[in-house]
N, CA, C and O atoms as CSV, one atom per row, in Angstrom:
chain,resi,resn,atom,element,x,y,z
A,1,UNK,N,N,-143.138,-22.067,-86.284
A,1,UNK,CA,C,-143.897,-21.455,-85.230
A,1,UNK,C,C,-145.001,-22.474,-84.861
A,1,UNK,O,O,-145.604,-23.126,-85.713
A,2,UNK,N,N,-145.198,-22.555,-83.677
A,2,UNK,CA,C,-146.441,-23.339,-83.284
A,2,UNK,C,C,-147.586,-22.467,-83.174
A,2,UNK,O,O,-147.457,-21.249,-83.306
A,3,UNK,N,N,-148.820,-23.073,-82.916
A,3,UNK,CA,C,-150.055,-22.326,-82.866
A,3,UNK,C,C,-149.997,-21.145,-81.780
A,3,UNK,O,O,-150.466,-20.032,-82.018
A,4,UNK,N,N,-149.390,-21.480,-80.589
A,4,UNK,CA,C,-149.293,-20.543,-79.589
A,4,UNK,C,C,-148.519,-19.286,-79.837
A,4,UNK,O,O,-148.895,-18.156,-79.522
A,5,UNK,N,N,-147.265,-19.637,-80.506
A,5,UNK,CA,C,-146.358,-18.600,-80.888
A,5,UNK,C,C,-147.178,-17.703,-82.002
A,5,UNK,O,O,-147.197,-16.475,-81.917
A,6,UNK,N,N,-147.796,-18.358,-82.964
A,6,UNK,CA,C,-148.404,-17.689,-84.067
A,6,UNK,C,C,-149.473,-16.676,-83.568
A,6,UNK,O,O,-149.513,-15.510,-83.962
A,7,UNK,N,N,-150.383,-17.246,-82.618
A,7,UNK,CA,C,-151.380,-16.360,-82.025
A,7,UNK,C,C,-150.800,-15.139,-81.259
A,7,UNK,O,O,-151.354,-14.040,-81.248
A,8,UNK,N,N,-149.632,-15.427,-80.615
A,8,UNK,CA,C,-148.976,-14.106,-79.811
A,8,UNK,C,C,-148.387,-13.246,-80.851
A,8,UNK,O,O,-148.373,-12.036,-80.625
A,9,UNK,N,N,-147.853,-13.728,-82.057
A,9,UNK,CA,C,-147.338,-12.792,-82.962
A,9,UNK,C,C,-148.453,-11.982,-83.764
A,9,UNK,O,O,-148.244,-10.849,-84.198
A,10,UNK,N,N,-149.588,-12.627,-83.912
A,10,UNK,CA,C,-150.708,-11.980,-84.644
A,10,UNK,C,C,-151.401,-10.867,-83.654
A,10,UNK,O,O,-151.820,-9.791,-84.081
A,11,UNK,N,N,-151.463,-11.241,-82.369
A,11,UNK,CA,C,-151.902,-10.307,-81.401
A,11,UNK,C,C,-150.966,-9.137,-81.259
A,11,UNK,O,O,-151.431,-7.998,-81.229
A,12,UNK,N,N,-149.769,-9.341,-81.175
A,12,UNK,CA,C,-148.946,-8.293,-80.996
A,12,UNK,C,C,-148.845,-7.374,-82.228
A,12,UNK,O,O,-148.650,-6.172,-82.048
A,13,UNK,N,N,-148.969,-7.881,-83.481
A,13,UNK,CA,C,-149.041,-7.090,-84.618
A,13,UNK,C,C,-150.277,-6.333,-84.726
A,13,UNK,O,O,-150.346,-5.232,-85.272
A,14,UNK,N,N,-151.178,-6.901,-84.232
A,14,UNK,CA,C,-152.643,-6.044,-84.281
A,14,UNK,C,C,-152.711,-5.004,-83.217
A,14,UNK,O,O,-153.604,-4.157,-83.228
A,15,UNK,N,N,-151.789,-5.044,-82.298
A,15,UNK,CA,C,-151.651,-3.919,-81.404
A,15,UNK,C,C,-150.706,-2.961,-81.948
A,15,UNK,O,O,-150.423,-2.005,-81.227
A,16,UNK,N,N,-150.151,-3.053,-83.131
A,16,UNK,CA,C,-149.308,-2.092,-83.698
A,16,UNK,C,C,-147.745,-2.248,-83.516
A,16,UNK,O,O,-146.930,-1.400,-83.878
A,17,UNK,N,N,-147.456,-3.382,-82.938
A,17,UNK,CA,C,-145.950,-3.669,-82.518
A,17,UNK,C,C,-145.353,-4.053,-83.795
A,17,UNK,O,O,-145.984,-4.827,-84.515
A,18,UNK,N,N,-144.134,-3.576,-84.190
A,18,UNK,CA,C,-143.391,-3.754,-85.380
A,18,UNK,C,C,-142.845,-5.263,-85.298
A,18,UNK,O,O,-142.769,-5.839,-84.213
A,19,UNK,N,N,-142.479,-5.856,-86.475
A,19,UNK,CA,C,-141.889,-7.169,-86.402
A,19,UNK,C,C,-140.520,-7.316,-85.681
A,19,UNK,O,O,-140.150,-8.366,-85.156
A,20,UNK,N,N,-139.791,-6.140,-85.707
A,20,UNK,CA,C,-138.467,-6.368,-84.971
A,20,UNK,C,C,-138.775,-6.425,-83.391
A,20,UNK,O,O,-138.152,-7.195,-82.661
A,21,UNK,N,N,-139.675,-5.649,-82.957
A,21,UNK,CA,C,-140.036,-5.699,-81.645
A,21,UNK,C,C,-140.651,-7.042,-81.306
A,21,UNK,O,O,-140.312,-7.623,-80.275
A,22,UNK,N,N,-141.504,-7.533,-82.104
A,22,UNK,CA,C,-142.186,-8.758,-82.000
A,22,UNK,C,C,-140.956,-9.949,-81.853
A,22,UNK,O,O,-140.992,-10.859,-81.025
A,23,UNK,N,N,-140.042,-9.762,-82.686
A,23,UNK,CA,C,-138.930,-10.812,-82.529
A,23,UNK,C,C,-138.209,-10.711,-81.183
A,23,UNK,O,O,-137.936,-11.751,-80.584
A,24,UNK,N,N,-137.892,-9.539,-80.684
A,24,UNK,CA,C,-137.310,-9.379,-79.352
A,24,UNK,C,C,-138.201,-9.958,-78.348
A,24,UNK,O,O,-137.705,-10.692,-77.493
A,25,UNK,N,N,-139.540,-9.700,-78.347
A,25,UNK,CA,C,-140.492,-10.266,-77.217
A,25,UNK,C,C,-140.511,-11.680,-77.284
A,25,UNK,O,O,-140.237,-12.335,-76.279
A,26,UNK,N,N,-140.823,-12.256,-78.423
A,26,UNK,CA,C,-141.024,-13.794,-78.505
A,26,UNK,C,C,-139.805,-14.533,-78.671
A,26,UNK,O,O,-139.781,-15.706,-78.297
A,27,UNK,N,N,-138.762,-13.989,-79.196
A,27,UNK,CA,C,-137.508,-14.808,-79.407
A,27,UNK,C,C,-137.522,-15.547,-80.653
A,27,UNK,O,O,-136.690,-16.431,-80.858
A,28,UNK,N,N,-138.523,-15.203,-81.598
A,28,UNK,CA,C,-138.602,-15.858,-82.927
A,28,UNK,C,C,-137.785,-14.904,-83.830
A,28,UNK,O,O,-137.793,-13.685,-83.662
A,29,UNK,N,N,-137.090,-15.520,-84.784
A,29,UNK,CA,C,-136.328,-14.876,-85.903
A,29,UNK,C,C,-137.218,-13.773,-86.587
A,29,UNK,O,O,-138.398,-14.012,-86.844
A,30,UNK,N,N,-136.644,-12.581,-86.873
A,30,UNK,CA,C,-137.386,-11.576,-87.441
A,30,UNK,C,C,-137.748,-11.983,-88.984
A,30,UNK,O,O,-138.795,-11.610,-89.513
A,31,UNK,N,N,-136.868,-12.706,-89.583
A,31,UNK,CA,C,-137.208,-13.213,-90.874
A,31,UNK,C,C,-138.365,-14.160,-90.932
A,31,UNK,O,O,-139.110,-14.161,-91.911
A,32,UNK,N,N,-138.545,-14.981,-89.899
A,32,UNK,CA,C,-139.677,-15.872,-89.855
A,32,UNK,C,C,-140.959,-15.044,-89.645
A,32,UNK,O,O,-141.972,-15.383,-90.257
A,33,UNK,N,N,-140.982,-13.980,-88.817
A,33,UNK,CA,C,-142.168,-13.184,-88.714
A,33,UNK,C,C,-142.466,-12.431,-89.961
A,33,UNK,O,O,-143.632,-12.329,-90.344
A,34,UNK,N,N,-141.477,-11.898,-90.614
A,34,UNK,CA,C,-141.768,-11.170,-91.825
A,34,UNK,C,C,-142.348,-12.020,-92.885
A,34,UNK,O,O,-143.328,-11.648,-93.530
A,35,UNK,N,N,-141.715,-13.243,-93.094
A,35,UNK,CA,C,-142.242,-14.171,-94.141
A,35,UNK,C,C,-143.627,-14.656,-93.801
A,35,UNK,O,O,-144.477,-14.871,-94.666
A,36,UNK,N,N,-143.817,-14.817,-92.541
A,36,UNK,CA,C,-145.294,-15.266,-92.200
A,36,UNK,C,C,-146.249,-14.279,-92.673
A,36,UNK,O,O,-147.245,-14.641,-93.299
A,37,UNK,N,N,-146.002,-12.987,-92.403
A,37,UNK,CA,C,-146.993,-11.871,-92.664
A,37,UNK,C,C,-146.984,-11.577,-94.270
A,37,UNK,O,O,-147.990,-11.118,-94.811
A,38,UNK,N,N,-145.888,-11.844,-94.944
A,38,UNK,CA,C,-145.916,-11.855,-96.417
A,38,UNK,C,C,-146.812,-12.894,-96.989
A,38,UNK,O,O,-147.500,-12.677,-97.986
A,39,UNK,N,N,-146.796,-14.090,-96.314
A,39,UNK,CA,C,-147.664,-15.157,-96.786
A,39,UNK,C,C,-149.184,-15.002,-96.424
A,39,UNK,O,O,-150.098,-15.465,-97.106
A,40,UNK,N,N,-149.330,-14.309,-95.290
A,40,UNK,CA,C,-150.814,-14.156,-94.722
A,40,UNK,C,C,-151.019,-12.661,-94.698
A,40,UNK,O,O,-151.080,-12.115,-93.596
A,41,UNK,N,N,-151.144,-11.870,-95.908
A,41,UNK,CA,C,-151.436,-10.468,-95.845
A,41,UNK,C,C,-152.779,-10.116,-95.281
A,41,UNK,O,O,-152.975,-9.004,-94.791
A,42,UNK,N,N,-153.645,-10.973,-95.335
A,42,UNK,CA,C,-155.046,-10.758,-94.671
A,42,UNK,C,C,-154.972,-10.603,-93.165
A,42,UNK,O,O,-155.924,-10.083,-92.583
A,43,UNK,N,N,-153.860,-11.037,-92.465
A,43,UNK,CA,C,-153.615,-10.906,-91.117
A,43,UNK,C,C,-153.102,-9.486,-90.702
A,43,UNK,O,O,-153.255,-9.074,-89.552
A,44,UNK,N,N,-152.565,-8.844,-91.557
A,44,UNK,CA,C,-152.047,-7.501,-91.234
A,44,UNK,C,C,-152.942,-6.586,-90.810
A,44,UNK,O,O,-154.020,-6.581,-91.404
A,45,UNK,N,N,-152.769,-5.770,-89.891
A,45,UNK,CA,C,-153.756,-4.846,-89.335
A,45,UNK,C,C,-154.148,-3.808,-90.389
A,45,UNK,O,O,-153.268,-3.269,-91.059
A,46,UNK,N,N,-155.334,-3.536,-90.541
A,46,UNK,CA,C,-155.834,-2.511,-91.532
A,46,UNK,C,C,-155.881,-1.150,-90.905
A,46,UNK,O,O,-155.572,-0.164,-91.574
A,47,UNK,N,N,-156.250,-1.048,-89.658
A,47,UNK,CA,C,-156.327,0.270,-88.870
A,47,UNK,C,C,-155.578,-0.069,-87.593
A,47,UNK,O,O,-155.662,-1.164,-87.037
A,48,UNK,N,N,-154.806,0.998,-87.150
A,48,UNK,CA,C,-154.111,0.939,-85.937
A,48,UNK,C,C,-154.624,2.014,-85.123
A,48,UNK,O,O,-155.405,2.816,-85.633
A,49,UNK,N,N,-154.256,2.130,-83.847
A,49,UNK,CA,C,-154.681,3.175,-82.739
A,49,UNK,C,C,-153.551,3.965,-82.558
A,49,UNK,O,O,-152.420,3.489,-82.655
A,50,UNK,N,N,-153.786,5.244,-82.277
A,50,UNK,CA,C,-152.701,6.314,-81.877
A,50,UNK,C,C,-152.133,5.847,-80.622
A,50,UNK,O,O,-152.884,5.491,-79.713
A,51,UNK,N,N,-150.874,5.819,-80.497
A,51,UNK,CA,C,-150.178,5.447,-79.150
A,51,UNK,C,C,-150.576,6.574,-78.026
A,51,UNK,O,O,-150.635,6.256,-76.838
A,52,UNK,N,N,-150.811,7.744,-78.416
A,52,UNK,CA,C,-151.060,8.825,-77.371
A,52,UNK,C,C,-152.539,8.993,-77.041
A,52,UNK,O,O,-152.911,8.962,-75.868
A,53,UNK,N,N,-153.460,9.186,-78.137
A,53,UNK,CA,C,-154.772,9.477,-77.880
A,53,UNK,C,C,-155.744,8.419,-78.018
A,53,UNK,O,O,-156.856,8.466,-77.493
A,54,UNK,N,N,-155.257,7.314,-78.836
A,54,UNK,CA,C,-156.185,6.147,-79.050
A,54,UNK,C,C,-157.019,6.305,-80.192
A,54,UNK,O,O,-157.834,5.418,-80.440
A,55,UNK,N,N,-156.926,7.377,-80.972
A,55,UNK,CA,C,-157.755,7.424,-82.154
A,55,UNK,C,C,-157.443,6.442,-83.111
A,55,UNK,O,O,-156.335,5.911,-83.032
A,56,UNK,N,N,-158.289,6.078,-84.076
A,56,UNK,CA,C,-158.050,5.103,-85.098
A,56,UNK,C,C,-157.339,5.731,-86.285
A,56,UNK,O,O,-157.757,6.750,-86.834
A,57,UNK,N,N,-156.133,5.008,-86.695
A,57,UNK,CA,C,-155.391,5.684,-87.803
A,57,UNK,C,C,-155.628,4.537,-89.113
A,57,UNK,O,O,-155.515,3.315,-89.018
A,58,UNK,N,N,-155.948,5.238,-90.203
A,58,UNK,CA,C,-156.121,4.353,-91.423
A,58,UNK,C,C,-154.670,4.216,-91.946
A,58,UNK,O,O,-153.931,5.190,-92.087
A,59,UNK,N,N,-154.329,3.001,-92.211
A,59,UNK,CA,C,-153.063,2.791,-92.800
A,59,UNK,C,C,-153.059,2.889,-94.395
A,59,UNK,O,O,-154.055,2.511,-95.012
A,60,UNK,N,N,-152.046,3.349,-95.001
A,60,UNK,CA,C,-152.030,3.289,-96.421
A,60,UNK,C,C,-151.217,2.184,-96.961
A,60,UNK,O,O,-150.039,2.131,-96.607
A,61,UNK,N,N,-151.670,1.315,-97.749
A,61,UNK,CA,C,-150.988,0.207,-98.312
A,61,UNK,C,C,-149.822,0.609,-98.994
A,61,UNK,O,O,-149.806,1.540,-99.799
A,62,UNK,N,N,-148.706,-0.175,-98.643
A,62,UNK,CA,C,-147.391,0.061,-99.196
A,62,UNK,C,C,-146.546,1.116,-98.600
A,62,UNK,O,O,-145.463,1.464,-99.070
A,63,UNK,N,N,-147.158,1.661,-97.422
A,63,UNK,CA,C,-146.406,2.699,-96.507
A,63,UNK,C,C,-146.143,2.188,-95.299
A,63,UNK,O,O,-146.766,1.178,-94.969
A,64,UNK,N,N,-145.251,2.721,-94.460
A,64,UNK,CA,C,-145.014,2.344,-93.126
A,64,UNK,C,C,-146.238,2.671,-92.300
A,64,UNK,O,O,-146.842,3.737,-92.415
A,65,UNK,N,N,-146.581,1.699,-91.454
A,65,UNK,CA,C,-147.693,1.950,-90.499
A,65,UNK,C,C,-147.484,3.042,-89.612
A,65,UNK,O,O,-146.392,3.094,-89.045
A,66,UNK,N,N,-148.396,3.993,-89.371
A,66,UNK,CA,C,-148.256,5.082,-88.478
A,66,UNK,C,C,-148.533,4.779,-87.125
A,66,UNK,O,O,-149.451,3.992,-86.892
A,67,UNK,N,N,-147.839,5.314,-86.124
A,67,UNK,CA,C,-147.996,5.094,-84.599
A,67,UNK,C,C,-148.888,6.218,-84.093
A,67,UNK,O,O,-149.664,6.025,-83.157
A,68,UNK,N,N,-148.787,7.308,-84.665
A,68,UNK,CA,C,-149.450,8.446,-84.184
A,68,UNK,C,C,-150.413,9.153,-85.226
A,68,UNK,O,O,-150.165,9.153,-86.432
A,69,UNK,N,N,-151.477,9.726,-84.697
A,69,UNK,CA,C,-152.393,10.313,-85.695
A,69,UNK,C,C,-152.030,11.755,-86.135
A,69,UNK,O,O,-152.569,12.259,-87.120
A,70,UNK,N,N,-151.101,12.414,-85.386
A,70,UNK,CA,C,-150.632,13.733,-85.694
A,70,UNK,C,C,-149.337,13.973,-85.236
A,70,UNK,O,O,-148.879,13.194,-84.401
A,71,UNK,N,N,-148.595,15.003,-85.669
A,71,UNK,CA,C,-147.342,15.502,-84.990
A,71,UNK,C,C,-147.517,15.980,-83.618
A,71,UNK,O,O,-146.596,15.845,-82.813
A,72,UNK,N,N,-148.612,16.523,-83.288
A,72,UNK,CA,C,-148.947,16.951,-81.979
A,72,UNK,C,C,-148.997,15.733,-81.013
A,72,UNK,O,O,-148.404,15.798,-79.936
A,73,UNK,N,N,-149.608,14.761,-81.332
A,73,UNK,CA,C,-149.683,13.471,-80.565
A,73,UNK,C,C,-148.307,12.818,-80.377
A,73,UNK,O,O,-147.908,12.376,-79.300
A,74,UNK,N,N,-147.574,12.798,-81.613
A,74,UNK,CA,C,-146.294,12.300,-81.687
A,74,UNK,C,C,-145.329,12.978,-80.680
A,74,UNK,O,O,-144.624,12.300,-79.933
A,75,UNK,N,N,-145.313,14.403,-80.677
A,75,UNK,CA,C,-144.447,15.064,-79.891
A,75,UNK,C,C,-144.924,14.957,-78.358
A,75,UNK,O,O,-144.105,14.915,-77.440
A,76,UNK,N,N,-146.104,14.924,-78.187
A,76,UNK,CA,C,-146.670,14.890,-76.766
A,76,UNK,C,C,-146.245,13.587,-76.083
A,76,UNK,O,O,-145.894,13.531,-74.904
A,77,UNK,N,N,-146.311,12.428,-77.012
A,77,UNK,CA,C,-146.064,11.107,-76.482
A,77,UNK,C,C,-144.563,10.940,-76.176
A,77,UNK,O,O,-144.220,10.288,-75.189
A,78,UNK,N,N,-143.647,11.521,-77.007
A,78,UNK,CA,C,-142.225,11.362,-76.748
A,78,UNK,C,C,-141.781,12.372,-75.640
A,78,UNK,O,O,-140.776,12.132,-74.970
A,79,UNK,N,N,-142.487,13.445,-75.453
A,79,UNK,CA,C,-142.122,14.406,-74.392
A,79,UNK,C,C,-142.572,13.743,-73.041
A,79,UNK,O,O,-141.896,13.957,-72.035
A,80,UNK,N,N,-143.620,12.996,-72.983
A,80,UNK,CA,C,-144.087,12.345,-71.782
A,80,UNK,C,C,-143.290,11.021,-71.507
A,80,UNK,O,O,-143.310,10.566,-70.363
A,81,UNK,N,N,-142.589,10.381,-72.499
A,81,UNK,CA,C,-141.880,9.221,-72.330
A,81,UNK,C,C,-140.465,9.306,-72.664
A,81,UNK,O,O,-140.048,8.510,-73.506
A,82,UNK,N,N,-139.611,10.193,-72.110
A,82,UNK,CA,C,-138.203,10.410,-72.531
A,82,UNK,C,C,-137.363,9.155,-72.319
A,82,UNK,O,O,-136.354,8.949,-72.993
A,83,UNK,N,N,-137.786,8.330,-71.389
A,83,UNK,CA,C,-136.917,7.052,-71.002
A,83,UNK,C,C,-136.945,6.082,-72.145
A,83,UNK,O,O,-136.039,5.260,-72.277
A,84,UNK,N,N,-138.001,6.155,-73.012
A,84,UNK,CA,C,-138.042,5.213,-74.092
A,84,UNK,C,C,-137.176,5.646,-75.302
A,84,UNK,O,O,-137.019,4.833,-76.213
A,85,UNK,N,N,-136.602,6.870,-75.374
A,85,UNK,CA,C,-135.801,7.332,-76.476
A,85,UNK,C,C,-134.558,6.702,-76.394
A,85,UNK,O,O,-133.930,6.720,-75.336
A,86,UNK,N,N,-134.100,6.102,-77.477
A,86,UNK,CA,C,-132.800,5.314,-77.621
A,86,UNK,C,C,-131.769,6.232,-78.030
A,86,UNK,O,O,-131.632,6.462,-79.232
A,87,UNK,N,N,-130.945,6.847,-77.082
A,87,UNK,CA,C,-129.887,7.752,-77.354
A,87,UNK,C,C,-128.534,7.094,-77.349
A,87,UNK,O,O,-127.971,6.764,-76.305
A,88,UNK,N,N,-128.008,6.908,-78.604
A,88,UNK,CA,C,-126.749,6.177,-78.710
A,88,UNK,C,C,-125.558,7.045,-79.154
A,88,UNK,O,O,-124.436,6.553,-79.266
A,89,UNK,N,N,-125.799,8.272,-79.392
A,89,UNK,CA,C,-124.834,9.146,-80.023
A,89,UNK,C,C,-124.026,9.965,-78.865
A,89,UNK,O,O,-123.689,11.122,-79.119
A,90,UNK,N,N,-123.749,9.458,-77.753
A,90,UNK,CA,C,-122.969,10.178,-76.880
A,90,UNK,C,C,-121.394,9.902,-77.089
A,90,UNK,O,O,-120.904,8.786,-77.265
A,91,UNK,N,N,-120.749,11.020,-77.042
A,91,UNK,CA,C,-119.352,10.959,-77.125
A,91,UNK,C,C,-118.527,11.483,-75.969
A,91,UNK,O,O,-118.772,12.605,-75.525
A,92,UNK,N,N,-117.535,10.715,-75.443
A,92,UNK,CA,C,-116.796,11.403,-74.297
A,92,UNK,C,C,-115.592,12.178,-74.902
A,92,UNK,O,O,-114.798,11.544,-75.598
A,93,UNK,N,N,-115.418,13.385,-74.705
A,93,UNK,CA,C,-114.472,14.220,-75.131
A,93,UNK,C,C,-113.632,14.949,-74.067
A,93,UNK,O,O,-114.023,15.004,-72.901
A,94,UNK,N,N,-112.572,15.464,-74.437
A,94,UNK,CA,C,-111.796,16.375,-73.482
A,94,UNK,C,C,-111.705,17.804,-73.978
A,94,UNK,O,O,-111.325,18.072,-75.118
A,95,UNK,N,N,-112.070,18.723,-73.073
A,95,UNK,CA,C,-112.080,20.113,-73.383
A,95,UNK,C,C,-110.565,20.583,-73.791
A,95,UNK,O,O,-109.608,20.260,-73.088
A,96,UNK,N,N,-110.420,21.353,-74.954
A,96,UNK,CA,C,-109.120,21.775,-75.260
A,96,UNK,C,C,-108.666,22.826,-74.329
A,96,UNK,O,O,-107.452,22.984,-74.199
A,97,UNK,N,N,-109.531,23.601,-73.630
A,97,UNK,CA,C,-109.118,24.682,-72.781
A,97,UNK,C,C,-108.785,24.183,-71.430
A,97,UNK,O,O,-107.638,24.233,-70.984
A,98,UNK,N,N,-109.785,23.705,-70.786
A,98,UNK,CA,C,-109.523,23.312,-69.179
A,98,UNK,C,C,-109.052,21.819,-69.105
A,98,UNK,O,O,-108.516,21.477,-68.051
A,99,UNK,N,N,-109.192,20.895,-70.099
A,99,UNK,CA,C,-108.766,19.602,-70.012
A,99,UNK,C,C,-109.803,18.747,-69.261
A,99,UNK,O,O,-109.462,17.619,-68.904
A,100,UNK,N,N,-111.121,19.226,-68.976
A,100,UNK,CA,C,-112.093,18.505,-68.409
A,100,UNK,C,C,-112.755,17.544,-69.352
A,100,UNK,O,O,-112.938,17.902,-70.515
A,101,UNK,N,N,-113.150,16.292,-68.928
A,101,UNK,CA,C,-113.932,15.367,-69.820
A,101,UNK,C,C,-115.335,15.804,-69.706
A,101,UNK,O,O,-115.819,16.218,-68.652
A,102,UNK,N,N,-116.004,15.697,-70.873
A,102,UNK,CA,C,-117.420,15.854,-70.927
A,102,UNK,C,C,-118.007,14.977,-71.975
A,102,UNK,O,O,-117.316,14.427,-72.833
A,103,UNK,N,N,-119.399,14.852,-71.877
A,103,UNK,CA,C,-120.146,14.149,-72.767
A,103,UNK,C,C,-120.834,15.043,-73.848
A,103,UNK,O,O,-121.438,16.054,-73.489
A,104,UNK,N,N,-120.756,14.702,-75.124
A,104,UNK,CA,C,-121.383,15.427,-76.108
A,104,UNK,C,C,-122.410,14.593,-76.897
A,104,UNK,O,O,-122.106,13.487,-77.346
A,105,UNK,N,N,-123.596,15.121,-77.055
A,105,UNK,CA,C,-124.634,14.315,-77.694
A,105,UNK,C,C,-124.699,14.652,-79.239
A,105,UNK,O,O,-125.027,15.784,-79.594
A,106,UNK,N,N,-124.418,13.768,-80.061
A,106,UNK,CA,C,-124.630,13.892,-81.508
A,106,UNK,C,C,-123.454,14.700,-82.226
A,106,UNK,O,O,-123.501,14.815,-83.450
A,107,UNK,N,N,-122.505,15.207,-81.574
A,107,UNK,CA,C,-121.387,15.929,-82.133
A,107,UNK,C,C,-120.159,15.523,-81.595
A,107,UNK,O,O,-119.911,15.827,-80.428
A,108,UNK,N,N,-119.255,14.811,-82.335
A,108,UNK,CA,C,-118.004,14.226,-81.874
A,108,UNK,C,C,-116.814,15.186,-82.236
A,108,UNK,O,O,-115.656,14.902,-81.930
A,109,UNK,N,N,-117.127,16.247,-82.851
A,109,UNK,CA,C,-116.177,17.226,-83.121
A,109,UNK,C,C,-116.072,18.436,-82.237
A,109,UNK,O,O,-115.286,19.341,-82.515
A,110,UNK,N,N,-116.876,18.472,-81.137
A,110,UNK,CA,C,-116.772,19.589,-80.163
A,110,UNK,C,C,-115.437,19.652,-79.542
A,110,UNK,O,O,-114.779,18.641,-79.297
A,111,UNK,N,N,-115.048,20.848,-79.293
A,111,UNK,CA,C,-113.669,21.071,-78.684
A,111,UNK,C,C,-113.672,21.525,-77.380
A,111,UNK,O,O,-112.673,21.402,-76.672
A,112,UNK,N,N,-114.838,22.108,-76.935
A,112,UNK,CA,C,-114.955,22.823,-75.590
A,112,UNK,C,C,-116.151,22.378,-74.848
A,112,UNK,O,O,-117.198,22.073,-75.418
A,113,UNK,N,N,-115.980,22.343,-73.536
A,113,UNK,CA,C,-117.009,21.707,-72.673
A,113,UNK,C,C,-118.166,22.784,-72.488
A,113,UNK,O,O,-119.296,22.365,-72.239
A,114,UNK,N,N,-117.939,24.160,-72.598
A,114,UNK,CA,C,-118.804,25.178,-72.404
A,114,UNK,C,C,-118.461,26.508,-73.297
A,114,UNK,O,O,-117.373,26.665,-73.853
A,115,UNK,N,N,-119.350,27.276,-73.345
A,115,UNK,CA,C,-119.156,28.659,-74.034
A,115,UNK,C,C,-118.012,29.388,-73.217
A,115,UNK,O,O,-117.116,29.993,-73.805
A,116,UNK,N,N,-118.076,29.311,-71.910
A,116,UNK,CA,C,-117.052,29.998,-71.188
A,116,UNK,C,C,-115.595,29.532,-71.517
A,116,UNK,O,O,-114.657,30.328,-71.505
A,117,UNK,N,N,-115.453,28.243,-71.804
A,117,UNK,CA,C,-114.097,27.791,-72.152
A,117,UNK,C,C,-113.835,28.222,-73.499
A,117,UNK,O,O,-112.695,28.585,-73.787
A,118,UNK,N,N,-114.775,28.228,-74.380
A,118,UNK,CA,C,-114.537,28.735,-75.797
A,118,UNK,C,C,-114.111,30.238,-75.764
A,118,UNK,O,O,-113.129,30.636,-76.391
A,119,UNK,N,N,-114.894,31.048,-75.005
A,119,UNK,CA,C,-114.486,32.481,-74.888
A,119,UNK,C,C,-113.246,32.619,-74.218
A,119,UNK,O,O,-112.488,33.499,-74.627
A,120,UNK,N,N,-112.886,31.884,-73.228
A,120,UNK,CA,C,-111.500,32.090,-72.607
A,120,UNK,C,C,-110.419,31.750,-73.567
A,120,UNK,O,O,-109.386,32.419,-73.564
A,121,UNK,N,N,-110.599,30.664,-74.467
A,121,UNK,CA,C,-109.621,30.267,-75.354
A,121,UNK,C,C,-109.346,31.390,-76.535
A,121,UNK,O,O,-108.262,31.590,-77.084
A,122,UNK,N,N,-110.489,32.020,-76.772
A,122,UNK,CA,C,-110.389,33.201,-77.685
A,122,UNK,C,C,-109.486,34.303,-77.108
A,122,UNK,O,O,-108.566,34.794,-77.763
A,123,UNK,N,N,-109.804,34.685,-75.799
A,123,UNK,CA,C,-109.001,35.717,-75.161
A,123,UNK,C,C,-107.602,35.320,-75.082
A,123,UNK,O,O,-106.685,36.122,-75.257
A,124,UNK,N,N,-107.430,34.054,-74.812
A,124,UNK,CA,C,-105.938,33.605,-74.653
A,124,UNK,C,C,-105.080,33.732,-75.854
A,124,UNK,O,O,-103.895,34.049,-75.747
A,125,UNK,N,N,-105.668,33.484,-77.039
A,125,UNK,CA,C,-105.147,33.481,-78.383
A,125,UNK,C,C,-104.822,35.026,-78.673
A,125,UNK,O,O,-103.753,35.353,-79.187
A,126,UNK,N,N,-105.712,35.864,-78.348
A,126,UNK,CA,C,-105.638,37.469,-78.624
A,126,UNK,C,C,-104.477,38.107,-77.903
A,126,UNK,O,O,-103.896,39.053,-78.435
A,127,UNK,N,N,-104.089,37.630,-76.680
A,127,UNK,CA,C,-103.217,38.236,-75.817
A,127,UNK,C,C,-101.867,37.995,-76.243
A,127,UNK,O,O,-100.924,38.457,-75.599
């Protein structure tokens, strides 16, 4: 890393940005960033600020740095920024009753697209 990159990495880390995000922003390998901060522990941020309200958060050494001061701030932040949530667990499935394709989030074993199809399938079996 040159001086310009080093200063940018330190600035981002002091803003509370995690090493993986710094790596994506700067294009520097994550291992390089992590080893730099292991060698220069005095450069790690002691206090961070809450992403939602801006209050100072005291970090506990040896634990993951907090991004929010409370659960209330954490939930309020994510409710106000739903576009930042990384949802990768979408599954494209076919309804066993009507044959329609539907998306299921987080459950790849769903069999029906709706409760109505489920109820109709039960009636079909009983007749």
